[in-house]
Structure formats: structure tokens, C-alpha cells
SENURO-634240 format. One record per residue: residue number from 1; z, x, y of N, C-alpha, C in turn; residue in one letter. Coordinates in Angstrom, 3 decimals. Layout:
<r NUM; <Z; X; Y>; <Z; X; Y>; <Z; X; Y>; 'A'>
...
//
This chain:
<r 1; <22.018; 45.441; 140.058>; <21.893; 44.034; 140.382>; <23.149; 43.269; 139.984>; 'X'>
<r 2; <23.701; 43.598; 138.807>; <24.910; 42.906; 138.356>; <26.094; 43.223; 139.259>; 'X'>
<r 3; <26.139; 44.473; 139.744>; <27.231; 44.864; 140.645>; <27.127; 44.082; 141.947>; 'X'>
<r 4; <25.907; 43.912; 142.430>; <25.701; 43.174; 143.669>; <26.128; 41.717; 143.505>; 'X'>
<r 5; <25.892; 41.143; 142.353>; <26.328; 39.763; 142.100>; <27.850; 39.667; 142.136>; 'X'>
<r 6; <28.512; 40.670; 141.567>; <29.976; 40.678; 141.598>; <30.484; 40.756; 143.035>; 'X'>
<r 7; <29.836; 41.540; 143.862>; <30.260; 41.672; 145.260>; <30.048; 40.366; 146.022>; 'X'>
<r 8; <28.905; 39.757; 145.810>; <28.637; 38.467; 146.458>; <29.621; 37.425; 145.935>; 'X'>
<r 9; <29.880; 37.455; 144.637>; <30.865; 36.538; 144.051>; <32.250; 36.737; 144.647>; 'X'>
<r 10; <32.630; 37.998; 144.903>; <33.935; 38.269; 145.509>; <34.017; 37.678; 146.910>; 'X'>
<r 11; <32.932; 37.785; 147.672>; <32.912; 37.207; 149.021>; <33.025; 35.684; 148.944>; 'X'>
<r 12; <32.293; 35.073; 148.028>; <32.329; 33.611; 147.881>; <33.714; 33.151; 147.428>; 'X'>
<r 13; <34.270; 33.822; 146.414>; <35.615; 33.457; 145.932>; <36.639; 33.650; 147.042>; 'X'>
<r 14; <36.516; 34.733; 147.796>; <37.430; 34.967; 148.915>; <37.350; 33.863; 149.953>; 'X'>
<r 15; <36.125; 33.441; 150.255>; <35.958; 32.338; 151.209>; <36.573; 31.044; 150.699>; 'X'>
<r 16; <36.390; 30.784; 149.411>; <36.983; 29.574; 148.825>; <38.512; 29.644; 148.839>; 'X'>
<r 17; <39.057; 30.819; 148.552>; <40.517; 30.970; 148.607>; <41.037; 30.767; 150.029>; 'X'>
<r 18; <40.310; 31.296; 151.013>; <40.727; 31.106; 152.406>; <40.695; 29.617; 152.778>; 'X'>
<r 19; <39.659; 28.918; 152.364>; <39.577; 27.476; 152.630>; <40.697; 26.715; 151.928>; 'X'>
<r 20; <40.974; 27.072; 150.683>; <42.049; 26.400; 149.944>; <43.401; 26.660; 150.605>; 'X'>
<r 21; <43.621; 27.886; 151.064>; <44.871; 28.200; 151.759>; <45.004; 27.438; 153.063>; 'X'>
<r 22; <43.891; 27.191; 153.730>; <43.924; 26.422; 154.969>; <44.180; 24.939; 154.685>; 'X'>
<r 23; <43.604; 24.425; 153.599>; <43.736; 23.001; 153.279>; <45.082; 22.662; 152.646>; 'X'>
<r 24; <45.735; 23.631; 152.050>; <46.995; 23.386; 151.334>; <48.043; 22.706; 152.218>; 'X'>
<r 25; <48.364; 23.244; 153.401>; <49.370; 22.568; 154.241>; <48.923; 21.185; 154.710>; 'X'>
<r 26; <47.627; 21.016; 154.947>; <47.136; 19.703; 155.385>; <47.329; 18.657; 154.297>; 'X'>
<r 27; <47.083; 19.042; 153.056>; <47.265; 18.109; 151.942>; <48.740; 17.770; 151.762>; 'X'>
<r 28; <49.607; 18.752; 151.927>; <51.034; 18.484; 151.754>; <51.562; 17.599; 152.878>; 'X'>
<r 29; <50.986; 17.711; 154.069>; <51.406; 16.856; 155.180>; <51.096; 15.395; 154.879>; 'X'>
<r 30; <49.958; 15.148; 154.247>; <49.589; 13.773; 153.897>; <50.514; 13.209; 152.822>; 'X'>
<r 31; <51.009; 14.073; 151.952>; <51.893; 13.622; 150.875>; <53.341; 13.450; 151.325>; 'X'>
<r 32; <53.738; 14.091; 152.423>; <55.124; 14.042; 152.907>; <55.175; 13.548; 154.347>; 'X'>
<r 33; <54.923; 12.271; 154.574>; <54.951; 11.787; 155.956>; <56.365; 11.831; 156.540>; 'X'>
<r 34; <56.462; 12.121; 157.823>; <57.738; 12.196; 158.521>; <57.926; 10.882; 159.271>; 'X'>
<r 35; <58.970; 10.130; 158.917>; <59.196; 8.819; 159.513>; <60.247; 8.908; 160.612>; 'X'>
<r 36; <60.349; 7.836; 161.387>; <61.373; 7.768; 162.434>; <62.774; 7.836; 161.828>; 'X'>
<r 37; <62.954; 7.201; 160.680>; <64.258; 7.223; 160.009>; <64.631; 8.646; 159.597>; 'X'>
<r 38; <63.660; 9.369; 159.066>; <63.922; 10.763; 158.687>; <64.243; 11.603; 159.920>; 'X'>
<r 39; <63.568; 11.329; 161.020>; <63.831; 12.071; 162.258>; <65.243; 11.797; 162.760>; 'X'>
<r 40; <65.662; 10.538; 162.719>; <67.026; 10.200; 163.144>; <68.058; 10.865; 162.240>; 'X'>
<r 41; <67.809; 10.835; 160.939>; <68.737; 11.454; 159.992>; <68.818; 12.962; 160.214>; 'X'>
<r 42; <67.686; 13.589; 160.472>; <67.667; 15.035; 160.722>; <68.458; 15.370; 161.990>; 'X'>
<r 43; <68.258; 14.587; 163.033>; <68.999; 14.814; 164.275>; <70.493; 14.594; 164.067>; 'X'>
<r 44; <70.851; 13.576; 163.301>; <72.264; 13.312; 163.014>; <72.869; 14.455; 162.201>; 'X'>
<r 45; <72.129; 14.955; 161.221>; <72.621; 16.083; 160.422>; <72.842; 17.314; 161.291>; 'X'>
<r 46; <71.918; 17.585; 162.195>; <72.061; 18.738; 163.084>; <73.270; 18.571; 164.000>; 'X'>
<r 47; <73.468; 17.366; 164.520>; <74.617; 17.115; 165.394>; <75.932; 17.249; 164.631>; 'X'>
<r 48; <75.968; 16.779; 163.396>; <77.181; 16.886; 162.581>; <77.517; 18.343; 162.295>; 'X'>
<r 49; <76.514; 19.124; 161.929>; <76.747; 20.550; 161.678>; <77.265; 21.223; 162.941>; 'X'>
<r 50; <76.663; 20.919; 164.074>; <77.098; 21.514; 165.337>; <78.544; 21.135; 165.654>; 'X'>
<r 51; <78.856; 19.859; 165.498>; <80.204; 19.379; 165.803>; <81.243; 20.033; 164.884>; 'X'>
<r 52; <80.965; 20.079; 163.593>; <81.919; 20.673; 162.651>; <82.053; 22.177; 162.856>; 'X'>
<r 53; <80.960; 22.837; 163.172>; <81.032; 24.274; 163.442>; <81.850; 24.533; 164.705>; 'X'>
<r 54; <81.690; 23.672; 165.699>; <82.463; 23.803; 166.940>; <83.947; 23.617; 166.656>; 'X'>
<r 55; <84.272; 22.631; 165.842>; <85.674; 22.411; 165.463>; <86.239; 23.620; 164.728>; 'X'>
<r 56; <85.438; 24.179; 163.858>; <85.885; 25.334; 163.067>; <86.186; 26.530; 163.977>; 'X'>
<r 57; <85.355; 26.735; 164.970>; <85.561; 27.857; 165.892>; <86.863; 27.694; 166.656>; 'X'>
<r 58; <87.143; 26.467; 167.092>; <88.344; 26.227; 167.895>; <89.572; 25.886; 167.051>; 'X'>
<r 59; <89.435; 25.906; 165.738>; <90.568; 25.572; 164.868>; <91.671; 26.612; 164.958>; 'X'>
<r 60; <91.320; 27.852; 165.229>; <92.330; 28.910; 165.330>; <93.318; 28.603; 166.455>; 'X'>
<r 61; <92.829; 28.077; 167.562>; <93.711; 27.762; 168.688>; <94.633; 26.595; 168.352>; 'X'>
<r 62; <94.155; 25.692; 167.515>; <94.939; 24.512; 167.158>; <95.704; 24.697; 165.850>; 'X'>
<r 63; <95.702; 25.901; 165.308>; <96.268; 26.137; 163.984>; <97.744; 25.753; 163.902>; 'X'>
<r 64; <98.490; 26.002; 164.940>; <99.926; 25.705; 164.921>; <100.180; 24.200; 164.794>; 'X'>
<r 65; <99.335; 23.382; 165.397>; <99.543; 21.937; 165.378>; <98.884; 21.265; 164.170>; 'X'>
<r 66; <97.983; 21.954; 163.500>; <97.227; 21.338; 162.406>; <97.996; 21.403; 161.097>; 'X'>
<r 67; <97.625; 20.493; 160.206>; <98.184; 20.531; 158.853>; <97.580; 21.705; 158.096>; 'X'>
<r 68; <98.256; 22.221; 157.074>; <97.711; 23.341; 156.305>; <96.393; 23.007; 155.603>; 'X'>
<r 69; <96.174; 21.750; 155.233>; <94.967; 21.365; 154.502>; <93.767; 21.126; 155.415>; 'X'>
<r 70; <93.984; 21.050; 156.719>; <92.882; 20.752; 157.631>; <91.762; 21.780; 157.547>; 'X'>
<r 71; <92.111; 23.042; 157.428>; <91.085; 24.083; 157.391>; <90.199; 23.926; 156.158>; 'X'>
<r 72; <90.801; 23.686; 155.013>; <90.017; 23.531; 153.784>; <89.151; 22.278; 153.844>; 'X'>
<r 73; <89.715; 21.190; 154.369>; <88.943; 19.946; 154.474>; <87.773; 20.114; 155.432>; 'X'>
<r 74; <88.017; 20.752; 156.575>; <86.932; 20.923; 157.538>; <85.876; 21.889; 157.003>; 'X'>
<r 75; <86.297; 22.889; 156.237>; <85.336; 23.817; 155.633>; <84.450; 23.090; 154.621>; 'X'>
<r 76; <85.052; 22.206; 153.823>; <84.270; 21.427; 152.860>; <83.309; 20.481; 153.580>; 'X'>
<r 77; <83.793; 19.856; 154.642>; <82.935; 18.945; 155.404>; <81.771; 19.708; 156.031>; 'X'>
<r 78; <82.055; 20.904; 156.545>; <80.995; 21.716; 157.144>; <79.970; 22.131; 156.090>; 'X'>
<r 79; <80.422; 22.538; 154.918>; <79.500; 22.930; 153.850>; <78.611; 21.756; 153.428>; 'X'>
<r 80; <79.214; 20.568; 153.318>; <78.449; 19.376; 152.933>; <77.423; 19.035; 154.015>; 'X'>
<r 81; <77.851; 19.066; 155.279>; <76.938; 18.756; 156.379>; <75.814; 19.787; 156.461>; 'X'>
<r 82; <76.157; 21.046; 156.243>; <75.153; 22.105; 156.296>; <74.112; 21.921; 155.190>; 'X'>
<r 83; <74.553; 21.531; 154.007>; <73.622; 21.307; 152.897>; <72.699; 20.119; 153.197>; 'X'>
<r 84; <73.252; 19.042; 153.763>; <72.424; 17.888; 154.133>; <71.402; 18.281; 155.196>; 'X'>
<r 85; <71.837; 19.114; 156.145>; <70.915; 19.569; 157.186>; <69.788; 20.407; 156.578>; 'X'>
<r 86; <70.129; 21.298; 155.650>; <69.111; 22.140; 155.012>; <68.067; 21.291; 154.289>; 'X'>
<r 87; <68.519; 20.259; 153.605>; <67.593; 19.383; 152.881>; <66.658; 18.679; 153.862>; 'X'>
<r 88; <67.219; 18.136; 154.949>; <66.369; 17.434; 155.909>; <65.457; 18.410; 156.652>; 'X'>
<r 89; <65.912; 19.638; 156.878>; <65.077; 20.629; 157.545>; <63.904; 21.039; 156.652>; 'X'>
<r 90; <64.149; 21.157; 155.363>; <63.055; 21.466; 154.436>; <62.039; 20.329; 154.402>; 'X'>
<r 91; <62.530; 19.094; 154.465>; <61.618; 17.945; 154.492>; <60.787; 17.956; 155.773>; 'X'>
<r 92; <61.419; 18.324; 156.896>; <60.698; 18.403; 158.165>; <59.616; 19.474; 158.095>; 'X'>
<r 93; <59.953; 20.626; 157.572>; <58.966; 21.706; 157.465>; <57.810; 21.304; 156.548>; 'X'>
<r 94; <58.121; 20.602; 155.482>; <57.065; 20.140; 154.577>; <56.166; 19.128; 155.277>; 'X'>
<r 95; <56.770; 18.236; 156.057>; <55.988; 17.222; 156.760>; <55.128; 17.849; 157.857>; 'X'>
<r 96; <55.637; 18.901; 158.484>; <54.864; 19.579; 159.522>; <53.714; 20.375; 158.929>; 'X'>
<r 97; <53.773; 20.595; 157.634>; <52.690; 21.312; 156.981>; <52.725; 22.802; 157.227>; 'X'>
<r 98; <53.910; 23.364; 157.398>; <54.002; 24.805; 157.593>; <53.478; 25.508; 156.353>; 'X'>
<r 99; <52.890; 26.659; 156.556>; <52.305; 27.364; 155.407>; <53.325; 27.615; 154.306>; 'X'>
<r 100; <52.939; 27.271; 153.150>; <53.780; 27.522; 151.988>; <53.438; 28.905; 151.446>; 'X'>
<r 101; <54.315; 29.453; 150.639>; <54.006; 30.768; 150.060>; <52.676; 30.785; 149.308>; 'X'>
<r 102; <52.350; 29.691; 148.637>; <51.079; 29.643; 147.905>; <49.896; 29.745; 148.870>; 'X'>
<r 103; <49.989; 29.081; 150.019>; <48.900; 29.138; 150.994>; <48.758; 30.546; 151.560>; 'X'>
<r 104; <49.880; 31.185; 151.830>; <49.836; 32.549; 152.363>; <49.220; 33.503; 151.333>; 'X'>
<r 105; <49.594; 33.328; 150.070>; <49.013; 34.164; 149.007>; <47.507; 33.928; 148.930>; 'X'>
<r 106; <47.083; 32.669; 149.054>; <45.646; 32.376; 149.016>; <44.917; 33.054; 150.170>; 'X'>
<r 107; <45.527; 33.028; 151.373>; <44.899; 33.680; 152.524>; <44.743; 35.178; 152.279>; 'X'>
<r 108; <45.802; 35.810; 151.803>; <45.749; 37.254; 151.565>; <44.747; 37.600; 150.464>; 'X'>
<r 109; <44.800; 36.890; 149.358>; <43.853; 37.174; 148.274>; <42.413; 36.930; 148.720>; 'X'>
<r 110; <42.225; 35.862; 149.471>; <40.889; 35.584; 149.989>; <40.400; 36.690; 150.905>; 'X'>
<r 111; <41.276; 37.158; 151.771>; <40.907; 38.256; 152.670>; <40.582; 39.534; 151.921>; 'X'>
<r 112; <41.367; 39.831; 150.894>; <41.116; 41.034; 150.086>; <39.782; 40.905; 149.353>; 'X'>
<r 113; <39.524; 39.738; 148.782>; <38.250; 39.533; 148.074>; <37.064; 39.675; 149.023>; 'X'>
<r 114; <37.172; 39.073; 150.192>; <36.081; 39.165; 151.172>; <35.883; 40.609; 151.614>; 'X'>
<r 115; <36.987; 41.289; 151.909>; <36.882; 42.680; 152.352>; <36.277; 43.567; 151.267>; 'X'>
<r 116; <36.720; 43.382; 150.029>; <36.196; 44.205; 148.935>; <34.714; 43.919; 148.696>; 'X'>
<r 117; <34.372; 42.635; 148.652>; <32.968; 42.282; 148.413>; <32.061; 42.713; 149.547>; 'X'>
<r 118; <32.469; 42.434; 150.776>; <31.648; 42.804; 151.930>; <31.577; 44.321; 152.079>; 'X'>
<r 119; <32.697; 44.990; 151.828>; <32.686; 46.454; 151.900>; <31.760; 47.054; 150.864>; 'X'>
<r 120; <31.818; 46.530; 149.654>; <30.921; 47.013; 148.603>; <29.462; 46.774; 148.941>; 'X'>
<r 121; <29.169; 45.592; 149.484>; <27.788; 45.304; 149.878>; <27.332; 46.224; 151.003>; 'X'>
<r 122; <28.213; 46.497; 151.951>; <27.858; 47.376; 153.065>; <27.587; 48.796; 152.570>; 'X'>
<r 123; <28.426; 49.273; 151.667>; <28.222; 50.624; 151.121>; <26.915; 50.679; 150.333>; 'X'>
<r 124; <26.682; 49.664; 149.533>; <25.450; 49.619; 148.733>; <24.231; 49.589; 149.648>; 'X'>
<r 125; <24.300; 48.802; 150.709>; <23.192; 48.707; 151.655>; <22.983; 50.044; 152.367>; 'X'>
<r 126; <24.099; 50.711; 152.758>; <23.999; 51.992; 153.460>; <23.401; 53.073; 152.558>; 'X'>
<r 127; <23.729; 53.039; 151.278>; <23.201; 54.046; 150.359>; <21.705; 53.861; 150.085>; 'X'>
<r 128; <21.220; 52.628; 150.215>; <19.792; 52.366; 149.999>; <18.960; 52.848; 151.177>; 'X'>
<r 129; <19.576; 52.960; 152.334>; <18.815; 53.349; 153.529>; <18.499; 54.778; 153.528>; 'X'>
//
């Protein structure tokens, strides 16, 4: 009887973990609203990274006419723009409520608990027959 309670408990805990994993991104979306200003900034960051990367690719052709410091300055500008883009992209992903590692872990643990509990109950039921 005690073993059966543990199996039922595993199924219940697994279900609760699955629900918590599902609710986690929804709760984070409410805490991190995505505004029009953030959207404009994200688009501007993406355009800046694209523009600087394009300049960097074509810098070799213009190397003879460019100053020696241009490459280092453009590399620094690209690194700064790329970092700003990464920050805004992380904010966008958080606002969209994409699954976080914690939510994924909850889903997997919940699935394992449900499978173990239900499997144990099925085996116990089959042995009684």
C-alpha cells in the first residue's frame, strides 16, 4: 500500500512539475513586457550590426585607401553593436516567453515522474491479475 502511494505521488508530482514548466514562460512574459520602444531599439541594433558587418567584409577592398586605425575602430564598433544586439535579443526572447532552461528541466522531470509512477502502477496492476 505504501509503495502504491509513492507511485501515485510520483504521478501527481510529475503533473505538477509539467504544469509549473508550462506556466513558467507565461509568468515571465507578464514580468517582461515588450514595448514599441524596445522593438525599435532591437531593430536599430540589428541594422547597425548588419551595416558594420557589411563594412567589415568590404574593408579589404578599401584597405589601400583607409587609414591604418580604421580596421581597429570598426572592429570595436562592431563588437559594441553586437553586444547591444545580444542584450536586446535576450530581452525579446524573455518577452516572448520562450522556454527557459528551468521550464525545460521541469518538463523532463515531470515526464520522468509520471512515467515512473504510471509504469509502477501498471506493473503492480498487471501482477495482481
